[in-house]
N, C-alpha and C positions, 0 to 999 in steps of 0.2 A: 439205334435205342433213345440216344439222348433227343433227336428230332421226334421221335414217337410220343415221347414224356412230354415234351414241350408242348403239343398239338393236344394231348389228351387230357392235361392238366389245365391248359387254357380253354378247353371246351368244358371243362367243370365248373369254372368259375363263370365263364358265359352262361351256364344254364342255371345256376345259384341267381347270378342277376337278374335273367329272364323271369325265373319265378318270382321273386321278390316283387318286380314289376308288374308282372301278369296277376298275382294275387294280392297285391299291396293292401286292398281293402277288404280283403277275405278270409286272410288267415292272422292269427296273432304275431304280435312283433316276436315274442319269444320264440316260437314256431319259425317264423324266419331267420332269426339270428342262429336258430339250432342248424340250419342248411350248411352253413360255412362249414359245418365239422367235415362235411363231405370234402371240401377244398382241402383241409389241414392234412386228411388222412392222404389224400391223393398226393399232397406234395411232400410230406414226411414220413408216412408210414410206407415200409416196403410189404406191400402185398402179396402172399404168396402166388406166383404165375399160374394161371389158368387160361385154358384158351376158350375163347369165345366166338362162335361165328357170327354175333351181332355186332364185335367190335368195329368203331369206327374205322380204326385203320386198314380192316378188311376193304372196305368200299374205298378209301382213298388210294391205297395199293390197287385195287383193281381200275380205277380210275386211271391212276398214272401209268400202269402197264398198257391199258386199251390205248391212251393217246401215245405213247412211246411206240407201239406196236402199228400204230397207223402210220405215224412219221417215217419209221424204218420201213416200212410199205410202200409208202409214196416215194422216198428216196431211193429205194432199190428199184422200183418201176422205172425211175427217171434214169437211174443209171444204166439200167439194162437198155433201155432204149437208145442212150447215148452209144453204149458199146455196141448195140445192132448196127448203127450206123457204121461204126469204126469196121466192124467185121466184114460187111457189106462193100465197104471201099475196098477192102484188099482182097477178097476172093476174086473181082472181075472175070467171072466166067473161067477160073483156071482150074475148078474143079467142081466134081457133079455133086458134090454135098450140099444139103440144104442148108438154107440160113441157120435152121435151128441147130442141126448138128455142129455146124461153126461155132456157133456162140457157145455151145457146151464145151466143143474141144477147147474153145480159146479162154473160158471162164475158169476151167479146172484144169489147165496145162502149167506143171510145174517148170517153170522157165527160168531162168537166171534174173531175169527183170523182177517176177514175183518173188521170187526170193531174197532179191535186193530189198525189195518193198517190204518185204515181211520184217526184215533186219530193222529198217528204217521204224516201222510200227512198234517193235518190240523196245527200241531205244526210247520212242515216244511214251512208252507205257511206263518204263522205268522213270523217266524224268516227271511223270505225273504223279508216280508214287512218291517219289521224294518231296514233290510240292504239297503232296497231300500230309505228308508226316511233317513238314514244315508247319504248315497252316494250323495242324491239330496242337503242335507246341504252342504257337502262338496264342490260340484259343485257349488254351490251359491257363496259360499266363494270366491274360486279361480277364479270364474270368475270376480265377482266385485273387487277383488284385483287387478287383471289385467286390469281392466277399470281404476281404480284409479292411476295406474301407469304409464298408458298410457297419461291420464289428466294432471298428475304432469308433464311428460316428455315435454307434448305441453306447459305447464305455464311456466316451467322453462326455456325450448328454446328460446321462444318470450321473457322473460322477459332479459335473457343475450343477445339477439340481439338487444332489444330496449336499454338497458345500453351502450352496445357499441356504437350504431349508435347514440344517443342523447350526447355523450361526445365528437364525431368526426366531428357531422355533421356540416354543412356550407350552408344555405338558398341561392339559386341562384335564381329561379324565379317560376313562374307558367305555367305549359306547357297548352296551347290550355284554359288558363282561367280555368282549372278545378282541375289540379293535382300539387300539391306543388313539386318542385324539390330540393334535397338536395345532396351536394355532399361530398364524404370522400377521403381525400388525400391518403392513403394507400391501395385503393381498385380499382381493374380495373374491367369495365364493367357495368352493371345495373341490377337493379332489382325492381319490384313492392312489396311493403311492407305495410302491414297493414288489418285490417279487414273492417270495414266499413267506415274509413276514410283514404284510402291508400295513399302513397305517393311514389314518384319516387326517387330512389337512384342511383346516377352514380359516377363512381369513375376518379381517375386521368386520363383519356384517351387521354393523350398529343399526343399519336402517330396518333390518328384519325383524319383524316379532319372534316371541319365544317359540312360539308355533312353527312359523318359517322356519327357522334354523332346525328345528327338530326334524323339519322334512327335508332339509338339506343332509344331514345326517344320516337320516333313513334313506335317502336315495344313494348315497354312497355305500352304506350297510348293504343293500340291494345288489350294488356290484360285488361287493365281497361276497355275497350268497352265489351269485352267478357265477364267481371263479373267474370275472374279467381281469384282477390282477394276472392270473397265470396267463389267460388268453391274449394280453398284451404282451408278453413274452414271445408268445408264439407266431405272433403277429410280426413283431420284430425279427426273428429268426426267419420265417418266409421269406420276407424281403431280401434279407441280408445273403439267404442261398439263391434265390431267384430273382436277383436285381436287375437282369437283363430283359427279363418279362415285364412289359408293363401294366399288364392284366392283373399280375399278383399285387402291383402298387394299389391299383383301382380296388383290388378285393379288400387288401389291409383297410383302404379309406373308408370304404362303403359297409364293413363289418362293424369297423371302429364306431359309426353312425347306427348301425343297428343294434350295437349295445347299447347306447344311450336309449333307443326307441324300448329295448326288451326292459330295461331297468325302469324305465318312468312307469311302463304297464304293471311291472312288479311292485312299484312302491305306491302306485295308486288302490292295486289289490289289497296292500296291507293297510292303507290310510282310510279305505272306504270311498263310496262313490259322493259323499257329500262333501268331500274335501278336494274334489276336480278343480273347482275354481280357484280356490286358495294356491294349492300347488301349481296351477299354471300361472298366475301372476307372481308367485314366488320366482318359477322360471324366467318370466321376463324381465323380472327385476334384477335377477342374477346377471342375465346377458347383457342387458343395458348397461350396467356399470362393471362387469368383469373385463370387458375389452380393455379397460383404461389402466395402464400403470401396473398388470400383472405380468412383469419381466420376467418371472419366475416359472412360467409355463410356456416361454416364448420358444424353448429349446425344443428339437425333433428326437425321435426315437426314443421317447421317454416309457419307461414302466408305469404308465400311471392312466387314470381315467379323469373325466372332469363334467362337470354338469353344466359345462356351456358349449356353446356350437354357432356354427353360422346361420344367416338368414334362411336359407334354404332348408338345414336341418332342422332349426326351430321350427319354422312351418309344420313338418313332419311331427316334430314332438307335441305340439299343441293340438294337432289332429287327434293323436292317440289319446291326450288326455281329455277332449271335448268329447270326443264320440269313442266310445271304445270299440274296438274291434272284437266280434265274435268269430271265430273260426267258423267257416260254412263246412258243412260235411261233404258237399263234392268238391269243394277247393282242398279239404284235407286227402280225400280220396285221390285225387290226381295229383297232388304233390307227391304222395307216397308213390304212386302209380310211375310217375316221370323219374322219381328218384332212381326207381328201381333201374328202369331203363337207362338212366344216365351211368349207374355202376357197371350196366351190361355191356353198355358201349365203351367206356372210355377205360375200366379197371381192367387187369389181367393182361392177355396178350392177345394178338390177331393169330389167326390158323394161317401157317405158312404150308400152300398147296404147291408149291413148285416142285416138278417132277423133273428126272433125269431126262425124260424126251423134250422138256422144254428147253433145258441146259444145252442139249445136242443141237436143237433147232438153233439156239442163238449163235453157237458156236459155227455152223454153218453160213449163218447171214453174215457173219464178222468174216468168214473166209471169202465167200463173195464179195463182200465190200474192199477187202483187202486186193483181190485181184484186180479190181474196176477203179482204185482210187484214183487213178489219175483224171478220170472226169468227175471228180467232187467238186473242185475248182469251179468249174462250167456251171454246174447245178447250183453252187453255193451264190455265184455271180448271179444268176438269174432268180434265185429266191431275194437275194437282197434287194434287187430291184423291185420285185413285186412287193417287199416288206415297205419299201420307201414310199409307193404309191398310196400304200393302205394307210402309212403313218400321216401322209399328207392330206388324204381325205378325211380323217377321223380326228386329228389333231385338233384341238381349240386353244386360243389365246386367252390367258387372263386379262382382266381390263388393266390397262394399264397406270391409273390414277385414281384418286377417290372422287373425282369430280366425273358427272355423268351428263354433262352440259355440251352439246355438240354444238360448236360455233361454226364449221361448215363440212359439207359431205365431199366423199370423191365424185370428179364429174366437172363438168363446164360451170363456172359461177363468175359474176363480176367483181373483180378484185378491188377490195376496199381503200385501197392508196391509190392504185396507178387508172382505177376505173375502167381498166380494158378487161375483155371477156376472153377467158383463157383456161384450159384445162387444167384443173388442180389434181395432182396424182397422190393425194394425202388426204387424211381426213384430221379434222380440228377438233381438241376438246379443251373447251374453257375452264380456268380453275383460276386459284389464288397463288400469288408469290409463296413460293416456298413450300408447294406442296409436293409431296414424295413422289417420284417416278419409278413404277417397277417393270421389271424384265417379263413379256409376255409370255415367254416360254424358256426353256432349257436352252442355252447357245454359248457362242464364243463372242467378245466384243472384240471387233476388227479394226475399229475406228475410233478414235476421239480427238474431236477438234472444235474449229469456230470457221465460220462462212458469214460473210457480211449478208446474206439472203437468208441461210438457215440459222445463222445464230449459232449458239454452242449445241451441238450436235453429238449423237452416239449412234453408233452403228452395231448392230446386232445380228449375227447370220445364227440362224437356227440348227438345230441337229438335221431339220429336213431340206436346207438349202436356202430358204428362204432369207431375203437380206432386209430387216426391219430398221428403219431410219428415224430416230426420235430427234425433233427440232424445237428451238427457241427455248433450249433449257438455260436456267440459271447457272448451272453446273453441273460437272458429273461427280459419281459417287466410284466409279471404278475405272482402273487404268486400262489403256488398249492391251490386250491380249489375255485378258481375265476371262474364266468361264463362271458362268452364272445360272441360276435355277430361277425356275418360273415364281415371280413373286417377290424377287429380291430387290431392296432398293439399289438402283443405279444412278438416280440423279435427282435434279430438284427443278420444279417447273419455274419458268421466268419469261421474258418477253424481248430476249435479246433477238439479234436480226431484225428482219423487216417484219414485224409485229406491232399491233397497235395495244393491246394488253397480255397478260399473262395466258398464256394457251400452250398447249403441246400437239405437235404436228406429228404423225404418223403415218410413215409410208412402207409399204411391202413391193419388194421386187423378185420376181419369179425368172431365173435364167436374164437377169438384166431388165426386164419389162415392169414397167408397174403395172400393177392390179389392186383391184378394190380391197382394204385392208377388213372392211366388216364382215364379209364370210369366214374369216380366219378368228372372229372373237367370239367367246361365249357370251351371249346377250341376252338370253332368257332372264336374267335377274333386272333386266332394266322394265319387265312388263310382270314380274311377280307383285302382287297385292298382298295386304294385310288388312285386317279389319279390328277396330277400336272404338268402342263405345259405338257400335252401329255404324260408323263412317270407314269407308274404304279407302286405303291409302296405298300409292305405288311405294315399294320399296326402295326404288329408284329416287325417290323424292324425301328419305326420312334420311337423317344424319345416323352415322355409327353411334353413337351415343344412344340415341332413341330407340335402335332397332336392340341395342343390347337391353335396355330398359324393359322394351316389350317383351322379351324373353322370361322376366322374372314374374313370379306367382303375385297375386293381388296384393297379398301380405308383405312381400319383399318391397312392393311398388309403394306402399304405405309407410314402409319403414327408410326406405330411399329418400335422399336428399334432392336427388335430380329430376326435375319435371320438365318433359320435353317441351322444348319452346314452340313444335307444330300442335301442341296440344293445350297451350296455355291461354285457353278462350274464357270470357265472362259472359253470364246471361245478357245479350242485347236486350234493352228494354226502350233506349232512347230513340231507336230508328236512324241512326246515322250511319252511312256508307259513305268509305274514303275510297277513292281511286286516282291513279296517276296519269296524266297526259302530257303531251309535248315533251316526251321523254328525251334527255340528252346526257353525256356524260357528264356535265357540269350542274346538273339541275332538271327540276319537275313542274308542272302546275299540279297543284294539289286541289281536287275538285270533292268538296263536303256536300252531300246531299241528305237533308231531314226529310222522312217520309214515314207517317205512322208512328208508332213508338210514343210511349208515356213519359216523359221526363217531368221531374215534380217542380222543377223551376225553369229558369233560363238556360240554354244552352249557349258558352262562350269557348272559346280557345285563344291561345296567344301565340307568341312569335317562335317558342320552342319547338324543336323537332329533333327527331334522332334517325340516323340513316344505318341500316343493318345491312350486311352480307349474307347469305346463305353458302354454308360450309358443309361438306361432306362428312367432316369427322365431327363437329358439334353443334349443326344447326344454325341458326341464326344468332350473328354474333357482330356487334356495332363497328363500325368503321373508324380506324383511329383518325385523330385529328392531325392536320398536315402544320397547324401552328400550337406555339407553346403557350402556356400559363394557363388561368382561369377564365372560363368564357361566361360572359354576362348576356342575360337575355332581358328584352324590355318586358315591362309588366301590364302592359296594354290588354284589353278585353275585346276580342274581334265577336260579334254575335253571330249567331246561326238561327236563322228564323225558321220557324216550323214551316213544313211543307214548301221548302225551298231551296235555292242551291248557291254556294258562296265560293270562289276560287281564289287562291292565292298561289303566287310564283314564288318558288324557292330557289335560288342559287347558293348550291355549297361548296362552291369552288374555293372560297376563301377559307371554309373549315375544314373540307374533306379532299379538298384538288380533285381533278378530274379523274373520275372512278374509270376501271377498266370492265372489259365485258364481263356479264355475271346476272345472277339474281339478285335483288334486292328488294328490301322494303323501306318505306320513310313512316315513320310514326309521329302523330301529333296527340298532345293531352287535351281531353276534351271535359269541360267542368259542366256539372249541372247545379247550376248557382240559386238556392232560394234566398238567403240571406246572410250577413255575416256570421261565418262560424259555421253554417250551415250549408254545405257543399259535399256532392260526390264527385270523382274524378276517374277517367278510365282512360288508357292510352288505345287507339284505333290504327290501325297499320293499312296503308297500301301497297300491294305487291307489285314489282314490276320488273322488266329485263332489259338489259342493256346489250344489245348485239354489236358486232365487229360492223 
């Protein structure tokens, strides 16, 4: 019964989330918010039981029964096949009975061995019953402990809030003759706080006009009119009672955001269309300042509302304000129809169609299984071996580090140190000193140590028996004998052992034989692309920070202070092209070409340059100096003639040292000089790669 309720309530939540997503621009915010009433009824209201042939549990139970019957039938066939062989060996022409008759007599004979076996089965069933009772008690203790913790958090949060509010409040007036309004000096914005007797709390909104302050108060009054102070308590109650279900937490979060959207819609309806722009500007002003210093609203589980929100929420709220959503008739009809379907499929009870004949058939199957139980071990072993083969074929390893730069591949190559041609039984991934190293899959750490050639290493044995060895690490994060999960940090990239720079070696052995590790890895992400401003980029060539930035909306990108270094380009009008040649670990030759372009003056550069390396986590990052103190650059001007090329040799060993293998770029500051005080500057980069 508990499992059924978890499944059906989760499906109701998913239904409301899907309706909100599918019809986001087709139904009003108030209608979208009202759909959460279905979730509240499902979670908190004991609906009278009624059987529905359309109930989702009918389908789930039918599928489960079909799968169970198929497995039982397959197991029974295997058992009878094995048993047939046993009977065939025993008869040896000593009887004229057919094999089928002997099998029938053997299967249903009441022998002492069968009686002993039946006794063992009964003991096992009793032990299983005891175990289930213990698990049931433990589950109840864990559940009620979680409920109590949630209620304590709700109580403590509201007590702390009320205490801070009571000590700082100052009564202003009563809004609309219904709700008391209090002011707190060190607070910005407004919120509706309280359960059955709510009050409006306003801050020191000195930068808002009287009209804007009226809008903020009206916003909170609309919350009151919608009963959001009551819904806030209901949300907390649902979270406390169903704390174990992450979908309930998600529903509480999304419904709170929907309440703000519905409130904005109701506020604009009262203000009129002409006030949309002012109201939107007021919200933006409040959001930009309310995030600073509002410690009083930092507690969780409050019975309150707030006029502020995150960037994603603000985007939706601005859309509601700027473009009023008119409920489409088609969307309205579909919403009602789908809601009725949802109620029929998830409310009530599933129909129980089990018959006595089915129960008898199950009992007969159990008797057959008990009679031939000795053959189960053989079948189990063969099934286990088949499963292991399937796992080996289907399992894919996660990528072991943030870098995707391959320094060498599995197979024959020229060794960079010895110069000999030899078989390389591992793959190499170049990276940065200190990069995290991850477990490629679930398994056990069987060895952690140091080898003169391999350096600091870790050996991971997977659940399917492969032996994965990580080499040239800077250190280990796990001890020998530890069990790890896929993606867990187990080490740090380094250049220990026989290595010329920071990199990771990965080898895989199956039954003691080295195999190519690449087929084991999930490498589709290396080829995935993303388009930005009409240009296509490989995801593997973008840093993690940039990938997260690309997921933001356009408005969120504008509000974000982060600008991906991959996209930090300027409009090139001077015709400058910078390339790197004669690349070594200690320097390059910079080749600067001017062709076409229309600079306004004379192009110049100086001795200054900057060296950056590409990191998977943050993109381009300046290389650290190997010397201490301030760096002084000469101030001479090197001319860059029109339609010509200049070269400069750069040796950075004194400044950056010998850099390891990896992806780099060197930048030069170019000046378009017209006269003293009249010039423009831009940094041009030349990208290059240092290989082993």
